[in-house]
CHARMM internal coordinates of N, CA and C (Angstrom, degrees):
IC EDIT
DIST 1 N 1 CA 1.4304
DIST 1 CA 1 C 1.4404
ANGL 1 N 1 CA 1 C 116.18
DIST 1 C 2 N 1.2427
ANGL 1 CA 1 C 2 N 116.73
DIHE 1 N 1 CA 1 C 2 N 142.68
DIST 2 N 2 CA 1.4927
ANGL 1 C 2 N 2 CA 124.49
DIHE 1 CA 1 C 2 N 2 CA -173.35
DIST 2 CA 2 C 1.5779
ANGL 2 N 2 CA 2 C 109.09
DIHE 1 C 2 N 2 CA 2 C -76.07
DIST 2 C 3 N 1.3590
ANGL 2 CA 2 C 3 N 114.42
DIHE 2 N 2 CA 2 C 3 N 148.92
DIST 3 N 3 CA 1.5074
ANGL 2 C 3 N 3 CA 117.43
DIHE 2 CA 2 C 3 N 3 CA 177.52
DIST 3 CA 3 C 1.4939
ANGL 3 N 3 CA 3 C 114.15
DIHE 2 C 3 N 3 CA 3 C -50.40
DIST 3 C 4 N 1.2415
ANGL 3 CA 3 C 4 N 117.88
DIHE 3 N 3 CA 3 C 4 N -42.54
DIST 4 N 4 CA 1.4821
ANGL 3 C 4 N 4 CA 119.86
DIHE 3 CA 3 C 4 N 4 CA 178.25
DIST 4 CA 4 C 1.4861
ANGL 4 N 4 CA 4 C 111.28
DIHE 3 C 4 N 4 CA 4 C -61.93
DIST 4 C 5 N 1.1989
ANGL 4 CA 4 C 5 N 118.15
DIHE 4 N 4 CA 4 C 5 N -42.03
DIST 5 N 5 CA 1.5836
ANGL 4 C 5 N 5 CA 120.22
DIHE 4 CA 4 C 5 N 5 CA -178.40
DIST 5 CA 5 C 1.5020
ANGL 5 N 5 CA 5 C 103.88
DIHE 4 C 5 N 5 CA 5 C -66.88
DIST 5 C 6 N 1.2218
ANGL 5 CA 5 C 6 N 124.42
DIHE 5 N 5 CA 5 C 6 N -35.27
DIST 6 N 6 CA 1.5038
ANGL 5 C 6 N 6 CA 120.17
DIHE 5 CA 5 C 6 N 6 CA -179.01
DIST 6 CA 6 C 1.5475
ANGL 6 N 6 CA 6 C 109.48
DIHE 5 C 6 N 6 CA 6 C -73.74
DIST 6 C 7 N 1.4552
ANGL 6 CA 6 C 7 N 115.85
DIHE 6 N 6 CA 6 C 7 N -43.02
DIST 7 N 7 CA 1.4918
ANGL 6 C 7 N 7 CA 115.34
DIHE 6 CA 6 C 7 N 7 CA 173.28
DIST 7 CA 7 C 1.4496
ANGL 7 N 7 CA 7 C 116.01
DIHE 6 C 7 N 7 CA 7 C -56.26
DIST 7 C 8 N 1.3321
ANGL 7 CA 7 C 8 N 117.29
DIHE 7 N 7 CA 7 C 8 N -31.87
DIST 8 N 8 CA 1.4368
ANGL 7 C 8 N 8 CA 123.38
DIHE 7 CA 7 C 8 N 8 CA 173.74
DIST 8 CA 8 C 1.5256
ANGL 8 N 8 CA 8 C 116.18
DIHE 7 C 8 N 8 CA 8 C -61.22
DIST 8 C 9 N 1.3085
ANGL 8 CA 8 C 9 N 114.26
DIHE 8 N 8 CA 8 C 9 N -25.91
DIST 9 N 9 CA 1.4222
ANGL 8 C 9 N 9 CA 114.88
DIHE 8 CA 8 C 9 N 9 CA -173.77
DIST 9 CA 9 C 1.6982
ANGL 9 N 9 CA 9 C 109.41
DIHE 8 C 9 N 9 CA 9 C -105.34
DIST 9 C 10 N 1.3204
ANGL 9 CA 9 C 10 N 111.90
DIHE 9 N 9 CA 9 C 10 N 23.98
DIST 10 N 10 CA 1.4416
ANGL 9 C 10 N 10 CA 114.17
DIHE 9 CA 9 C 10 N 10 CA 175.76
DIST 10 CA 10 C 1.4200
ANGL 10 N 10 CA 10 C 108.26
DIHE 9 C 10 N 10 CA 10 C -109.55
DIST 10 C 11 N 1.3284
ANGL 10 CA 10 C 11 N 117.31
DIHE 10 N 10 CA 10 C 11 N 123.77
DIST 11 N 11 CA 1.4744
ANGL 10 C 11 N 11 CA 120.69
DIHE 10 CA 10 C 11 N 11 CA -173.89
DIST 11 CA 11 C 1.5547
ANGL 11 N 11 CA 11 C 106.44
DIHE 10 C 11 N 11 CA 11 C -122.52
DIST 11 C 12 N 1.3781
ANGL 11 CA 11 C 12 N 108.98
DIHE 11 N 11 CA 11 C 12 N 154.38
DIST 12 N 12 CA 1.5262
ANGL 11 C 12 N 12 CA 113.73
DIHE 11 CA 11 C 12 N 12 CA 179.38
DIST 12 CA 12 C 1.5961
ANGL 12 N 12 CA 12 C 106.59
DIHE 11 C 12 N 12 CA 12 C -101.23
DIST 12 C 13 N 1.3113
ANGL 12 CA 12 C 13 N 109.13
DIHE 12 N 12 CA 12 C 13 N 122.25
DIST 13 N 13 CA 1.4963
ANGL 12 C 13 N 13 CA 123.24
DIHE 12 CA 12 C 13 N 13 CA -177.16
DIST 13 CA 13 C 1.3563
ANGL 13 N 13 CA 13 C 110.81
DIHE 12 C 13 N 13 CA 13 C -132.07
DIST 13 C 14 N 1.2627
ANGL 13 CA 13 C 14 N 124.24
DIHE 13 N 13 CA 13 C 14 N 122.71
DIST 14 N 14 CA 1.4767
ANGL 13 C 14 N 14 CA 122.85
DIHE 13 CA 13 C 14 N 14 CA -178.10
DIST 14 CA 14 C 1.4649
ANGL 14 N 14 CA 14 C 112.63
DIHE 13 C 14 N 14 CA 14 C 63.48
DIST 14 C 15 N 1.3209
ANGL 14 CA 14 C 15 N 121.00
DIHE 14 N 14 CA 14 C 15 N 27.69
DIST 15 N 15 CA 1.5028
ANGL 14 C 15 N 15 CA 122.38
DIHE 14 CA 14 C 15 N 15 CA -174.80
DIST 15 CA 15 C 1.4914
ANGL 15 N 15 CA 15 C 115.12
DIHE 14 C 15 N 15 CA 15 C 65.23
DIST 15 C 16 N 1.3856
ANGL 15 CA 15 C 16 N 113.12
DIHE 15 N 15 CA 15 C 16 N 29.01
DIST 16 N 16 CA 1.4808
ANGL 15 C 16 N 16 CA 117.33
DIHE 15 CA 15 C 16 N 16 CA -175.03
DIST 16 CA 16 C 1.5516
ANGL 16 N 16 CA 16 C 99.36
DIHE 15 C 16 N 16 CA 16 C -136.55
DIST 16 C 17 N 1.3703
ANGL 16 CA 16 C 17 N 116.32
DIHE 16 N 16 CA 16 C 17 N 142.02
DIST 17 N 17 CA 1.3691
ANGL 16 C 17 N 17 CA 124.63
DIHE 16 CA 16 C 17 N 17 CA 171.77
DIST 17 CA 17 C 1.5485
ANGL 17 N 17 CA 17 C 108.06
DIHE 16 C 17 N 17 CA 17 C -79.36
DIST 17 C 18 N 1.2783
ANGL 17 CA 17 C 18 N 117.05
DIHE 17 N 17 CA 17 C 18 N 125.81
DIST 18 N 18 CA 1.5760
ANGL 17 C 18 N 18 CA 119.09
DIHE 17 CA 17 C 18 N 18 CA -178.33
DIST 18 CA 18 C 1.5110
ANGL 18 N 18 CA 18 C 107.43
DIHE 17 C 18 N 18 CA 18 C -140.64
DIST 18 C 19 N 1.3987
ANGL 18 CA 18 C 19 N 108.96
DIHE 18 N 18 CA 18 C 19 N 162.78
DIST 19 N 19 CA 1.4241
ANGL 18 C 19 N 19 CA 120.32
DIHE 18 CA 18 C 19 N 19 CA 173.89
DIST 19 CA 19 C 1.5944
ANGL 19 N 19 CA 19 C 103.04
DIHE 18 C 19 N 19 CA 19 C -117.13
DIST 19 C 20 N 1.2784
ANGL 19 CA 19 C 20 N 114.84
DIHE 19 N 19 CA 19 C 20 N 150.80
DIST 20 N 20 CA 1.5240
ANGL 19 C 20 N 20 CA 118.17
DIHE 19 CA 19 C 20 N 20 CA 179.48
DIST 20 CA 20 C 1.5460
ANGL 20 N 20 CA 20 C 106.76
DIHE 19 C 20 N 20 CA 20 C -87.45
DIST 20 C 21 N 1.3070
ANGL 20 CA 20 C 21 N 116.57
DIHE 20 N 20 CA 20 C 21 N 151.31
DIST 21 N 21 CA 1.4181
ANGL 20 C 21 N 21 CA 120.80
DIHE 20 CA 20 C 21 N 21 CA -176.64
DIST 21 CA 21 C 1.6214
ANGL 21 N 21 CA 21 C 113.59
DIHE 20 C 21 N 21 CA 21 C -56.85
DIST 21 C 22 N 1.1979
ANGL 21 CA 21 C 22 N 114.87
DIHE 21 N 21 CA 21 C 22 N -39.53
DIST 22 N 22 CA 1.5246
ANGL 21 C 22 N 22 CA 117.64
DIHE 21 CA 21 C 22 N 22 CA 177.97
DIST 22 CA 22 C 1.4672
ANGL 22 N 22 CA 22 C 117.44
DIHE 21 C 22 N 22 CA 22 C -69.78
DIST 22 C 23 N 1.3499
ANGL 22 CA 22 C 23 N 114.99
DIHE 22 N 22 CA 22 C 23 N -26.72
DIST 23 N 23 CA 1.5208
ANGL 22 C 23 N 23 CA 120.89
DIHE 22 CA 22 C 23 N 23 CA 173.02
DIST 23 CA 23 C 1.4459
ANGL 23 N 23 CA 23 C 110.81
DIHE 22 C 23 N 23 CA 23 C -71.83
DIST 23 C 24 N 1.4556
ANGL 23 CA 23 C 24 N 116.11
DIHE 23 N 23 CA 23 C 24 N -42.18
DIST 24 N 24 CA 1.5086
ANGL 23 C 24 N 24 CA 120.37
DIHE 23 CA 23 C 24 N 24 CA 173.99
DIST 24 CA 24 C 1.4965
ANGL 24 N 24 CA 24 C 109.82
DIHE 23 C 24 N 24 CA 24 C -59.59
DIST 24 C 25 N 1.3015
ANGL 24 CA 24 C 25 N 117.24
DIHE 24 N 24 CA 24 C 25 N -51.00
DIST 25 N 25 CA 1.4168
ANGL 24 C 25 N 25 CA 123.09
DIHE 24 CA 24 C 25 N 25 CA -176.61
DIST 25 CA 25 C 1.6101
ANGL 25 N 25 CA 25 C 109.81
DIHE 24 C 25 N 25 CA 25 C -53.00
DIST 25 C 26 N 1.3387
ANGL 25 CA 25 C 26 N 112.83
DIHE 25 N 25 CA 25 C 26 N -46.68
DIST 26 N 26 CA 1.4585
ANGL 25 C 26 N 26 CA 116.59
DIHE 25 CA 25 C 26 N 26 CA -179.58
DIST 26 CA 26 C 1.4214
ANGL 26 N 26 CA 26 C 113.25
DIHE 25 C 26 N 26 CA 26 C -64.36
DIST 26 C 27 N 1.3408
ANGL 26 CA 26 C 27 N 113.17
DIHE 26 N 26 CA 26 C 27 N -32.85
DIST 27 N 27 CA 1.5440
ANGL 26 C 27 N 27 CA 120.47
DIHE 26 CA 26 C 27 N 27 CA 177.44
DIST 27 CA 27 C 1.4432
ANGL 27 N 27 CA 27 C 112.84
DIHE 26 C 27 N 27 CA 27 C -65.23
DIST 27 C 28 N 1.2744
ANGL 27 CA 27 C 28 N 115.45
DIHE 27 N 27 CA 27 C 28 N -40.17
DIST 28 N 28 CA 1.6125
ANGL 27 C 28 N 28 CA 119.76
DIHE 27 CA 27 C 28 N 28 CA 179.96
DIST 28 CA 28 C 1.5035
ANGL 28 N 28 CA 28 C 108.41
DIHE 27 C 28 N 28 CA 28 C -94.37
DIST 28 C 29 N 1.4485
ANGL 28 CA 28 C 29 N 119.13
DIHE 28 N 28 CA 28 C 29 N 4.90
DIST 29 N 29 CA 1.4625
ANGL 28 C 29 N 29 CA 119.84
DIHE 28 CA 28 C 29 N 29 CA 173.20
DIST 29 CA 29 C 1.5246
ANGL 29 N 29 CA 29 C 111.70
DIHE 28 C 29 N 29 CA 29 C 60.71
DIST 29 C 30 N 1.3107
ANGL 29 CA 29 C 30 N 112.99
DIHE 29 N 29 CA 29 C 30 N 41.53
DIST 30 N 30 CA 1.5392
ANGL 29 C 30 N 30 CA 116.48
DIHE 29 CA 29 C 30 N 30 CA 168.15
DIST 30 CA 30 C 1.4381
ANGL 30 N 30 CA 30 C 107.56
DIHE 29 C 30 N 30 CA 30 C -131.84
DIST 30 C 31 N 1.4131
ANGL 30 CA 30 C 31 N 113.76
DIHE 30 N 30 CA 30 C 31 N 173.46
DIST 31 N 31 CA 1.5218
ANGL 30 C 31 N 31 CA 117.93
DIHE 30 CA 30 C 31 N 31 CA 176.00
DIST 31 CA 31 C 1.4619
ANGL 31 N 31 CA 31 C 112.86
DIHE 30 C 31 N 31 CA 31 C -72.34
DIST 31 C 32 N 1.1865
ANGL 31 CA 31 C 32 N 120.12
DIHE 31 N 31 CA 31 C 32 N 159.49
DIST 32 N 32 CA 1.5528
ANGL 31 C 32 N 32 CA 123.13
DIHE 31 CA 31 C 32 N 32 CA 179.58
DIST 32 CA 32 C 1.4455
ANGL 32 N 32 CA 32 C 109.38
DIHE 31 C 32 N 32 CA 32 C -62.06
DIST 32 C 33 N 1.3726
ANGL 32 CA 32 C 33 N 115.63
DIHE 32 N 32 CA 32 C 33 N -46.23
DIST 33 N 33 CA 1.4777
ANGL 32 C 33 N 33 CA 119.62
DIHE 32 CA 32 C 33 N 33 CA -175.93
DIST 33 CA 33 C 1.5114
ANGL 33 N 33 CA 33 C 114.52
DIHE 32 C 33 N 33 CA 33 C -64.29
DIST 33 C 34 N 1.3352
ANGL 33 CA 33 C 34 N 112.37
DIHE 33 N 33 CA 33 C 34 N -30.27
DIST 34 N 34 CA 1.5752
ANGL 33 C 34 N 34 CA 112.71
DIHE 33 CA 33 C 34 N 34 CA 171.64
DIST 34 CA 34 C 1.5078
ANGL 34 N 34 CA 34 C 113.35
DIHE 33 C 34 N 34 CA 34 C -72.15
DIST 34 C 35 N 1.2629
ANGL 34 CA 34 C 35 N 119.52
DIHE 34 N 34 CA 34 C 35 N -34.41
DIST 35 N 35 CA 1.4675
ANGL 34 C 35 N 35 CA 119.87
DIHE 34 CA 34 C 35 N 35 CA 175.82
DIST 35 CA 35 C 1.5777
ANGL 35 N 35 CA 35 C 108.73
DIHE 34 C 35 N 35 CA 35 C -64.57
DIST 35 C 36 N 1.3181
ANGL 35 CA 35 C 36 N 119.08
DIHE 35 N 35 CA 35 C 36 N -47.12
DIST 36 N 36 CA 1.4584
ANGL 35 C 36 N 36 CA 123.43
DIHE 35 CA 35 C 36 N 36 CA 179.53
DIST 36 CA 36 C 1.4839
ANGL 36 N 36 CA 36 C 108.62
DIHE 35 C 36 N 36 CA 36 C -58.75
DIST 36 C 37 N 1.3429
ANGL 36 CA 36 C 37 N 114.61
DIHE 36 N 36 CA 36 C 37 N -47.30
DIST 37 N 37 CA 1.4651
ANGL 36 C 37 N 37 CA 112.63
DIHE 36 CA 36 C 37 N 37 CA -178.06
DIST 37 CA 37 C 1.5106
ANGL 37 N 37 CA 37 C 112.67
DIHE 36 C 37 N 37 CA 37 C -64.88
DIST 37 C 38 N 1.3308
ANGL 37 CA 37 C 38 N 118.84
DIHE 37 N 37 CA 37 C 38 N -36.46
DIST 38 N 38 CA 1.4098
ANGL 37 C 38 N 38 CA 119.47
DIHE 37 CA 37 C 38 N 38 CA 175.58
DIST 38 CA 38 C 1.4333
ANGL 38 N 38 CA 38 C 117.56
DIHE 37 C 38 N 38 CA 38 C -62.72
DIST 38 C 39 N 1.2942
ANGL 38 CA 38 C 39 N 118.86
DIHE 38 N 38 CA 38 C 39 N -33.89
DIST 39 N 39 CA 1.4694
ANGL 38 C 39 N 39 CA 125.98
DIHE 38 CA 38 C 39 N 39 CA 175.10
DIST 39 CA 39 C 1.4669
ANGL 39 N 39 CA 39 C 107.83
DIHE 38 C 39 N 39 CA 39 C -67.58
DIST 39 C 40 N 1.3796
ANGL 39 CA 39 C 40 N 116.77
DIHE 39 N 39 CA 39 C 40 N -52.04
DIST 40 N 40 CA 1.4391
ANGL 39 C 40 N 40 CA 120.39
DIHE 39 CA 39 C 40 N 40 CA -173.21
DIST 40 CA 40 C 1.5882
ANGL 40 N 40 CA 40 C 107.46
DIHE 39 C 40 N 40 CA 40 C -58.52
DIST 40 C 41 N 1.2695
ANGL 40 CA 40 C 41 N 116.56
DIHE 40 N 40 CA 40 C 41 N -41.67
DIST 41 N 41 CA 1.5986
ANGL 40 C 41 N 41 CA 121.39
DIHE 40 CA 40 C 41 N 41 CA -178.76
DIST 41 CA 41 C 1.4896
ANGL 41 N 41 CA 41 C 111.59
DIHE 40 C 41 N 41 CA 41 C -67.10
DIST 41 C 42 N 1.3210
ANGL 41 CA 41 C 42 N 120.95
DIHE 41 N 41 CA 41 C 42 N -19.84
DIST 42 N 42 CA 1.4974
ANGL 41 C 42 N 42 CA 126.81
DIHE 41 CA 41 C 42 N 42 CA -177.76
DIST 42 CA 42 C 1.4286
ANGL 42 N 42 CA 42 C 116.45
DIHE 41 C 42 N 42 CA 42 C -125.32
DIST 42 C 43 N 1.3244
ANGL 42 CA 42 C 43 N 117.25
DIHE 42 N 42 CA 42 C 43 N 35.01
DIST 43 N 43 CA 1.4072
ANGL 42 C 43 N 43 CA 121.51
DIHE 42 CA 42 C 43 N 43 CA -173.95
DIST 43 CA 43 C 1.5887
ANGL 43 N 43 CA 43 C 112.94
DIHE 42 C 43 N 43 CA 43 C -56.23
DIST 43 C 44 N 1.2931
ANGL 43 CA 43 C 44 N 116.29
DIHE 43 N 43 CA 43 C 44 N -33.88
DIST 44 N 44 CA 1.4821
ANGL 43 C 44 N 44 CA 121.21
DIHE 43 CA 43 C 44 N 44 CA 172.75
DIST 44 CA 44 C 1.4723
ANGL 44 N 44 CA 44 C 119.12
DIHE 43 C 44 N 44 CA 44 C -57.59
DIST 44 C 45 N 1.2115
ANGL 44 CA 44 C 45 N 115.29
DIHE 44 N 44 CA 44 C 45 N -17.27
DIST 45 N 45 CA 1.5305
ANGL 44 C 45 N 45 CA 123.72
DIHE 44 CA 44 C 45 N 45 CA -178.68
DIST 45 CA 45 C 1.5147
ANGL 45 N 45 CA 45 C 109.61
DIHE 44 C 45 N 45 CA 45 C -87.41
DIST 45 C 46 N 1.3187
ANGL 45 CA 45 C 46 N 120.65
DIHE 45 N 45 CA 45 C 46 N -17.19
DIST 46 N 46 CA 1.3953
ANGL 45 C 46 N 46 CA 124.19
DIHE 45 CA 45 C 46 N 46 CA -174.95
DIST 46 CA 46 C 1.6036
ANGL 46 N 46 CA 46 C 114.50
DIHE 45 C 46 N 46 CA 46 C -105.72
DIST 46 C 47 N 1.3221
ANGL 46 CA 46 C 47 N 121.78
DIHE 46 N 46 CA 46 C 47 N 150.16
DIST 47 N 47 CA 1.3319
ANGL 46 C 47 N 47 CA 118.06
DIHE 46 CA 46 C 47 N 47 CA 169.59
DIST 47 CA 47 C 1.5341
ANGL 47 N 47 CA 47 C 115.53
DIHE 46 C 47 N 47 CA 47 C -65.87
DIST 47 C 48 N 1.3158
ANGL 47 CA 47 C 48 N 120.74
DIHE 47 N 47 CA 47 C 48 N 159.96
DIST 48 N 48 CA 1.4334
ANGL 47 C 48 N 48 CA 122.51
DIHE 47 CA 47 C 48 N 48 CA -173.32
DIST 48 CA 48 C 1.6075
ANGL 48 N 48 CA 48 C 106.97
DIHE 47 C 48 N 48 CA 48 C -66.77
DIST 48 C 49 N 1.2967
ANGL 48 CA 48 C 49 N 117.61
DIHE 48 N 48 CA 48 C 49 N -24.86
DIST 49 N 49 CA 1.5496
ANGL 48 C 49 N 49 CA 118.77
DIHE 48 CA 48 C 49 N 49 CA -179.16
DIST 49 CA 49 C 1.5087
ANGL 49 N 49 CA 49 C 113.26
DIHE 48 C 49 N 49 CA 49 C -96.80
DIST 49 C 50 N 1.4163
ANGL 49 CA 49 C 50 N 114.32
DIHE 49 N 49 CA 49 C 50 N 17.35
DIST 50 N 50 CA 1.4863
ANGL 49 C 50 N 50 CA 116.66
DIHE 49 CA 49 C 50 N 50 CA -174.12
DIST 50 CA 50 C 1.5013
ANGL 50 N 50 CA 50 C 109.87
DIHE 49 C 50 N 50 CA 50 C -67.31
DIST 50 C 51 N 1.3731
ANGL 50 CA 50 C 51 N 118.27
DIHE 50 N 50 CA 50 C 51 N -31.46
DIST 51 N 51 CA 1.5007
ANGL 50 C 51 N 51 CA 118.15
DIHE 50 CA 50 C 51 N 51 CA -176.82
DIST 51 CA 51 C 1.3454
ANGL 51 N 51 CA 51 C 108.58
DIHE 50 C 51 N 51 CA 51 C -146.79
DIST 51 C 52 N 1.4427
ANGL 51 CA 51 C 52 N 120.87
DIHE 51 N 51 CA 51 C 52 N 159.40
DIST 52 N 52 CA 1.3948
ANGL 51 C 52 N 52 CA 123.55
DIHE 51 CA 51 C 52 N 52 CA 172.90
DIST 52 CA 52 C 1.5866
ANGL 52 N 52 CA 52 C 103.53
DIHE 51 C 52 N 52 CA 52 C -157.28
DIST 52 C 53 N 1.2352
ANGL 52 CA 52 C 53 N 117.64
DIHE 52 N 52 CA 52 C 53 N 163.99
DIST 53 N 53 CA 1.5002
ANGL 52 C 53 N 53 CA 121.82
DIHE 52 CA 52 C 53 N 53 CA -174.95
DIST 53 CA 53 C 1.5301
ANGL 53 N 53 CA 53 C 102.38
DIHE 52 C 53 N 53 CA 53 C -103.32
DIST 53 C 54 N 1.2516
ANGL 53 CA 53 C 54 N 108.84
DIHE 53 N 53 CA 53 C 54 N 143.05
DIST 54 N 54 CA 1.5505
ANGL 53 C 54 N 54 CA 121.76
DIHE 53 CA 53 C 54 N 54 CA 173.40
DIST 54 CA 54 C 1.5819
ANGL 54 N 54 CA 54 C 114.18
DIHE 53 C 54 N 54 CA 54 C -62.96
DIST 54 C 55 N 1.2882
ANGL 54 CA 54 C 55 N 115.51
DIHE 54 N 54 CA 54 C 55 N 142.65
DIST 55 N 55 CA 1.4892
ANGL 54 C 55 N 55 CA 118.26
DIHE 54 CA 54 C 55 N 55 CA 170.29
DIST 55 CA 55 C 1.5470
ANGL 55 N 55 CA 55 C 109.77
DIHE 54 C 55 N 55 CA 55 C -77.55
DIST 55 C 56 N 1.2767
ANGL 55 CA 55 C 56 N 119.04
DIHE 55 N 55 CA 55 C 56 N 159.58
DIST 56 N 56 CA 1.3993
ANGL 55 C 56 N 56 CA 125.98
DIHE 55 CA 55 C 56 N 56 CA 172.60
DIST 56 CA 56 C 1.4674
ANGL 56 N 56 CA 56 C 112.76
DIHE 55 C 56 N 56 CA 56 C -40.37
DIST 56 C 57 N 1.3855
ANGL 56 CA 56 C 57 N 112.86
DIHE 56 N 56 CA 56 C 57 N -48.87
DIST 57 N 57 CA 1.5510
ANGL 56 C 57 N 57 CA 123.85
DIHE 56 CA 56 C 57 N 57 CA -173.62
DIST 57 CA 57 C 1.5432
ANGL 57 N 57 CA 57 C 107.61
DIHE 56 C 57 N 57 CA 57 C -65.39
DIST 57 C 58 N 1.3259
ANGL 57 CA 57 C 58 N 116.56
DIHE 57 N 57 CA 57 C 58 N -42.20
DIST 58 N 58 CA 1.4027
ANGL 57 C 58 N 58 CA 119.90
DIHE 57 CA 57 C 58 N 58 CA -179.43
DIST 58 CA 58 C 1.5011
ANGL 58 N 58 CA 58 C 114.16
DIHE 57 C 58 N 58 CA 58 C -67.36
DIST 58 C 59 N 1.2618
ANGL 58 CA 58 C 59 N 112.56
DIHE 58 N 58 CA 58 C 59 N -36.80
DIST 59 N 59 CA 1.4944
ANGL 58 C 59 N 59 CA 118.83
DIHE 58 CA 58 C 59 N 59 CA 176.56
DIST 59 CA 59 C 1.5602
ANGL 59 N 59 CA 59 C 107.43
DIHE 58 C 59 N 59 CA 59 C -64.98
DIST 59 C 60 N 1.4081
ANGL 59 CA 59 C 60 N 114.59
DIHE 59 N 59 CA 59 C 60 N -49.86
DIST 60 N 60 CA 1.4903
ANGL 59 C 60 N 60 CA 112.05
DIHE 59 CA 59 C 60 N 60 CA 178.14
DIST 60 CA 60 C 1.3912
ANGL 60 N 60 CA 60 C 111.27
DIHE 59 C 60 N 60 CA 60 C -59.07
DIST 60 C 61 N 1.2917
ANGL 60 CA 60 C 61 N 127.18
DIHE 60 N 60 CA 60 C 61 N -37.66
DIST 61 N 61 CA 1.4678
ANGL 60 C 61 N 61 CA 129.75
DIHE 60 CA 60 C 61 N 61 CA 178.67
DIST 61 CA 61 C 1.4657
ANGL 61 N 61 CA 61 C 112.24
DIHE 60 C 61 N 61 CA 61 C -58.71
DIST 61 C 62 N 1.3900
ANGL 61 CA 61 C 62 N 112.94
DIHE 61 N 61 CA 61 C 62 N -53.34
DIST 62 N 62 CA 1.5579
ANGL 61 C 62 N 62 CA 113.47
DIHE 61 CA 61 C 62 N 62 CA 178.97
DIST 62 CA 62 C 1.5143
ANGL 62 N 62 CA 62 C 115.58
DIHE 61 C 62 N 62 CA 62 C -64.13
DIST 62 C 63 N 1.3423
ANGL 62 CA 62 C 63 N 115.37
DIHE 62 N 62 CA 62 C 63 N -35.28
DIST 63 N 63 CA 1.5576
ANGL 62 C 63 N 63 CA 119.11
DIHE 62 CA 62 C 63 N 63 CA 178.71
DIST 63 CA 63 C 1.5841
ANGL 63 N 63 CA 63 C 101.38
DIHE 62 C 63 N 63 CA 63 C -62.11
DIST 63 C 64 N 1.3158
ANGL 63 CA 63 C 64 N 117.76
DIHE 63 N 63 CA 63 C 64 N -55.99
DIST 64 N 64 CA 1.5188
ANGL 63 C 64 N 64 CA 115.93
DIHE 63 CA 63 C 64 N 64 CA -177.61
DIST 64 CA 64 C 1.5222
ANGL 64 N 64 CA 64 C 118.40
DIHE 63 C 64 N 64 CA 64 C -55.03
DIST 64 C 65 N 1.3362
ANGL 64 CA 64 C 65 N 114.36
DIHE 64 N 64 CA 64 C 65 N -22.41
DIST 65 N 65 CA 1.4605
ANGL 64 C 65 N 65 CA 120.08
DIHE 64 CA 64 C 65 N 65 CA 179.73
DIST 65 CA 65 C 1.5561
ANGL 65 N 65 CA 65 C 108.21
DIHE 64 C 65 N 65 CA 65 C -98.08
DIST 65 C 66 N 1.2967
ANGL 65 CA 65 C 66 N 115.89
DIHE 65 N 65 CA 65 C 66 N 8.33
DIST 66 N 66 CA 1.4497
ANGL 65 C 66 N 66 CA 120.33
DIHE 65 CA 65 C 66 N 66 CA 178.48
DIST 66 CA 66 C 1.5567
ANGL 66 N 66 CA 66 C 121.10
DIHE 65 C 66 N 66 CA 66 C 59.41
DIST 66 C 67 N 1.3608
ANGL 66 CA 66 C 67 N 108.64
DIHE 66 N 66 CA 66 C 67 N 24.37
DIST 67 N 67 CA 1.4609
ANGL 66 C 67 N 67 CA 122.93
DIHE 66 CA 66 C 67 N 67 CA 178.56
DIST 67 CA 67 C 1.5045
ANGL 67 N 67 CA 67 C 105.55
DIHE 66 C 67 N 67 CA 67 C -75.43
DIST 67 C 68 N 1.3534
ANGL 67 CA 67 C 68 N 116.71
DIHE 67 N 67 CA 67 C 68 N -45.65
DIST 68 N 68 CA 1.4741
ANGL 67 C 68 N 68 CA 121.21
DIHE 67 CA 67 C 68 N 68 CA 177.56
DIST 68 CA 68 C 1.4725
ANGL 68 N 68 CA 68 C 105.26
DIHE 67 C 68 N 68 CA 68 C -123.87
DIST 68 C 69 N 1.3521
ANGL 68 CA 68 C 69 N 112.77
DIHE 68 N 68 CA 68 C 69 N 145.83
DIST 69 N 69 CA 1.4788
ANGL 68 C 69 N 69 CA 114.35
DIHE 68 CA 68 C 69 N 69 CA -172.42
DIST 69 CA 69 C 1.4768
ANGL 69 N 69 CA 69 C 118.58
DIHE 68 C 69 N 69 CA 69 C -75.52
DIST 69 C 70 N 1.2651
ANGL 69 CA 69 C 70 N 116.12
DIHE 69 N 69 CA 69 C 70 N -23.57
DIST 70 N 70 CA 1.4560
ANGL 69 C 70 N 70 CA 121.81
DIHE 69 CA 69 C 70 N 70 CA -175.95
DIST 70 CA 70 C 1.4481
ANGL 70 N 70 CA 70 C 117.38
DIHE 69 C 70 N 70 CA 70 C -161.22
DIST 70 C 71 N 1.2043
ANGL 70 CA 70 C 71 N 124.05
DIHE 70 N 70 CA 70 C 71 N 159.55
DIST 71 N 71 CA 1.4912
ANGL 70 C 71 N 71 CA 123.35
DIHE 70 CA 70 C 71 N 71 CA 177.57
DIST 71 CA 71 C 1.4609
ANGL 71 N 71 CA 71 C 114.78
DIHE 70 C 71 N 71 CA 71 C -61.77
DIST 71 C 72 N 1.1989
ANGL 71 CA 71 C 72 N 121.92
DIHE 71 N 71 CA 71 C 72 N -16.57
DIST 72 N 72 CA 1.4796
ANGL 71 C 72 N 72 CA 125.33
DIHE 71 CA 71 C 72 N 72 CA 172.88
DIST 72 CA 72 C 1.5375
ANGL 72 N 72 CA 72 C 112.06
DIHE 71 C 72 N 72 CA 72 C -66.96
END
COOR INIT
IC SEED 1 N 1 CA 1 C
IC BUILD
């Protein structure tokens, strides 16, 4: 993946630059569920603020901006 493609997948949410799980999974060429599973199995390796879940309103906003295709 080219640097510009990566930059285009970084979003500001809650005043933090973040990447969405499905974008990271694509970058590493694995399924999203595999990425999430690996993180959950190794939580001690990540800082506490490594990840968070979007609120319903954040999801709605990102869907309306076509950042994510659906609420799923």
